[in-house]
N, C-alpha and C positions, 0 to 999 in steps of 0.2 A: 389093648390100647383103645379099642372102640368104645368101651364103657366110659373110660376116662374122657375120651374126646367128646362123646355125646353130652356128658354132664358139664364140662367146661364150655362147650359150644352153646349149650342152652343158657348158661350164665351170660355169655357175650351177646346172644341173640335177644334175650329179654331185658338185660340191663345195659350191656356194652353198646348196643345199637343206639342207645339214647344219650351217650356221653356228649357227643358233639351238640345234639339238640339241647341238652341241659346247659351247656356252656353258652349257647345263644340265648337261652331263657334268662341266664344270669346277667345278660347285658353285653356279652362279648360281640364285637362286630365279626362279619364273615372273615376278613383277613386275620383278625386276632385269633379266632378259633383255629384257623388253618395253621397259624404260626405256633399255637400251643402244641399241636401234633408234631411239628418240626422240632420243637424243643425236646419233646420226649425222645424222639429217635436220634437227635443229635447227642443227647446225654447217654442214650443206650449204646451208641458207638463206643464211648469211652468206658461205660460201666462194664463192658465185657471183660476188662482186665481183672476186675474184682470177681465177676461171675465165674470165670474160668478157674480161679483159685478156690472158690467155694465148691465147685464141682470136683476139683482135684481132691479136696479133703473129704467130701461127702460120698462120692461115687455117683453112678448114673441114677439109680433108683431114688436115693435120698435127695439128690440134687434136683431131680424133676419134681419131687414132692415139695421141696422148699420153694421152687419157682412157682408152683401152683398156689401155694399158700400166700406168697407175696402178691400174686395176681388177684387173689381174693380180697386182699386189703386195699387194693386200688379203689374198689367201689365205695366203701364207707368214707374213705378219705376225700373222695370227690365232693362230698357234702360241704366241705370247708373251702371249696375252690373260689368262693366269692371274696376271699381275702387274699392279699398278695402272698403271705406266708403259707396259707393253705394250698394255693395254686402251685407254689414252688415245691412244697412237700409232695403233692400229688404227682407232679411231673418227675421228681427225683425217684419216688418209689416205683412208679410205672416203668421208668427206664431200667432200673435195677432188676425188677421182677422179670421183665421180658428179655433182658440180656441173659438171664439164667434159663428161663423156660424154653424159648423158641429153638435155640440150637440143639438142646437135648430132645425136645419133642420131634424135630425133623430127623435127628440122627436115629432115634429109636424106631421111628416109622420106616426109615430107609432100610433098617436091618430086618424088621419083622415082616416086611412085604416080600413075598417070594418073587423071583424073577419071572416066572411063568404067568403069574396072576396079578402083577403089580397094577396094570391098568384097571382091572376089575375091582381090586381093593381100593384104589384111589377113587374110582367112580362111585363105589359104595359109600366111601367116606364123604364124598361131595353130596351124594343123595341124602345121607343122614344130616349133613349140614343144612341142606335145602329144606328138608322136612321140619327140622328144628326151627329153621328160619321162618316157617309159616306160623307155628304156634308161639314161638318166642316173642316176636314183635307184636303180634296181636295181644297177647297177655300183657306184655310190657307197656304197650301204648295205653291200654285200658287202666292198668295199675298206676302208671305215671299220672294220668289225668284224674283218677278218683282216690288213690291212696297216697300219692306223693312219692318224691324221689327217694326218701329214706327207706320206705318199704321195699321199693323195687331194687335198690342197690344192696340192701341188706339180704334180700332173697338171692340175688346174684352171687354175693359173697359166700352164702351158705352152699350154693350149688358148686362153686369152685372148690370149696373145702371138701365136699363130698367126693369130688373127682380124685382126691388123694388116695382114697381106698383102693381102687384098681391098680394104682401105681405101686403101692406097697405089696401087692400080690405078685408082681412081676418077678420072674426067676430066669436066670441064665441069659439075659440080654446083654450083649457086648457091643459097645459103640466105639471101640478103639481106645488106645492109650490116650490119656488126657494130656494135651500139649500145653506149652505156654502160649500166650497170645502171639508172640513173635513167631513161634514155630507154626502155629495154625495158619498164619498168613501165607505160608508156603505150601499148604496142603490142598488148596483149591486149584482150579484151573481157569484159564482165561475165558473160555466159553461160558462156564457156569457163573463167573463173576459178572460178565456182561449181561447174562440172562437175569440174575438177581438184581443188579443195579437198575436195569431197565424195567423190571417188574415193580421195584420200589417206586420208580418215577411214574409208572402207569397207575399204581395204586393211589398215589398222592392226589391225583385229580379225579380219576375214574370212580373211586370209592369214597375217599375222605372228603374232598372238596364237594363232590356231588351230593353226598348225604346232607351236608350243611345247606347247600343250595335248595335241595328238595324240601327240607324242613321249613326253610324260610318261605318257599313258594306256597306251601300248604298252610300259611298263616300261623306258623309255629304251633301247630296243633299236634299233640302227642298221639292221639287216637288215629288221625288221618295218616300220620307218618308210619305208625305201626301197621295199618292196613296196606299201605303202599309197599312196605317191605315184605309183608306176608304174601302179597299177590306175586311179587317177583320170585320169591323162594318157591312157591308152588309150581311155577313154570319150570324152574331149574331142576327140580327133584328127579323127574323121570329121565330127562336128557343126560344127566350126569352118569347114571348107571349104564345107559346105552353107549355113551362115548367110551367109558372105561372098558367095556367088553370089546368094543371095536379096536381099541389100542392093543389088546392082547392078541387080536387076530391080524395085526399088522396094518391097521388103518390110521396110524399116527399122522402121516403127512396130510392125508385128506382132511382129517379133523383139525389139524393145525391151520390149514387154509380157511376152513369154515370158522374157526375160532377167531382168526385174525380179521376176517371180513365182518363178522358179527360185532367185534369190538370197535372197529372203525365206524361202522354204521351207527352203533349205539352211542358212541362218543359225539358224533355229529348231531344226532337226534337230541341228546342231552344239552348240547351247547346252544341249540336253537329253540329250546322249549321254555326258556325263562319267562316267568310272568303268567304262565298258563298252568293251573293245577292239573287239568285233564291231560295236557300234553306231557307234563312232567311225570305223572304217574305211568303213562304209557311208555315214556322213555326209560323209566326205572325198570319196568317189566322187560323191556328189550334187553337190558343188561343181564337178565337171568340167562339168556341164551349164551352170552359170553362166558358167564361164570361156569355154566354146565360143561362147556366145551374146553375152555382155556385151562382151567385148573388141572384136570387129569392129564392133559397133553403135556403141559410144561413140567409139572411135578414128577411125572413118570420119567422124564429125561433126567431131571435133577437128582432124584432118588437113586436112579441107576448109576449115575456118576459118583454119587456119595458112597454107595456100597462098594463100587469098584475101587475106590481110593484105599480101602482097607482101614481107614480111620475116619468113619463118618462123622463123629462128633467134631473133630478138628476141622473137617471139610466144611460143615455147616456153620461152625464158629466164624470161619473166614468169609463164607458166602453171605451170612446174615449181616456182617459188617458192610459188604458191598450193597446189600439191599437198603440198609439204613442210609448210606450215602446217597443213593438214588432217590429215596423217599424224601429226605431233607431238601435236596436240590429241587425236586418237583414241587414240594410245598412252598418253598420260597418263591418260585415262579408263579404258582397258582395264587398265592397271597398277593403278589404284585399285580397280577391281572385283575383280581377281585377288587383291589383298592383303586385301580385307575380306570377300569372299564365301567361304562354305564349299564352294561348287561352282565349281571353276576355269573350267569351260567357259562360265560365264555372262559371262566377260569379252568374248565375241564379240558379245553382244547390242547394245551401243551402235552397232555398225556398221550396224544397220538404218536409222538416220537417213541414212547416206550413200547407200544405194541409192534411198531414197524421194526425196531431193533430186535425184539424177541423173536419175531417171525424169521428175520434174516439169519439169526444165530442158530435157531433150532431146525430150520427146514432141511438142511443137509446133514444133520447129525445122526450118527448110528449109535445105538445103545451099547455101552461097553460091557464086557463080561465082569462079573463080580470077583473080587479077591477075598481071601480069608481076612477076617477082621481081627486086629490085635486085641487081646483080652484086656478088660478093665472090670473092676468089681461092680456088680449091679447095685 
């Protein structure tokens, strides 16, 4: 899965990182751009009903390949987002693609990660993400500025399609029997649903809205935005691996406290940095500490609970729905703040509630023992 993850992540780092920026360049306002993301996730919530049926018919491996292929098509379709029909088509395709892709990706990752080294493997994945996050935005920013959006989004689509190769080589991966959507809603658990919904709320402001604010603060310059993203990723790379190893040694609670404190500090810094390119770039780098610590801590708990459920695909199908609900709600609030506040960066502040709830939910949690996974065709 690491080869697939690296290729797809490179596509998102070099092209996907500039989707919001591209929308702003097309003339969308900050609230409108935030609401476009809410539209995608709102539709994704309902697209899962079609997605689960596709996975039931195709199986794990082919379903993940289909989801990846549809994700690749998001990039070229975005070039027509300047028309109402083009924007609607992009939102619809993106919602369907991600409704198929993400539950399967998380389910497979939960199964292939061993219990003894889950933290290290997640830390390694986050380090790969961070390293790609250095080269991807740098190359993407330069290419967007000098070659144009068509070249960048075309290259990103090609990298996504290349990520299908490692998927087709997978053998013997079982993600549990494929449930109906109604059955899946009963496979999650209350704590995981709270964590996923809160993480969606946090992401809406901390990452989505902030990325749009940062691009605007940097005078809508693709190169400057790419360099700012690369600098943050460079800081994150080493910290992620160190955190992952500490989790396997039993340091989860300590790193959770550090991750929560870093997230709160970074959010406050971002909210107060509006109008200053220098402060905004520093605030963006401060978020790298959060990403390095937060992701391995939270996902190690989630993947352990998914694996222990015995039906990880159904588990993640339900939990991704909770994430969508939290993200959409967070985007609606962030868009309202952006529309009514004279200081655009204040739209990230509502995300504070997300990290507070995640911390409270996970701080006293013990990792469950894994159950046998019901078989499903790869």
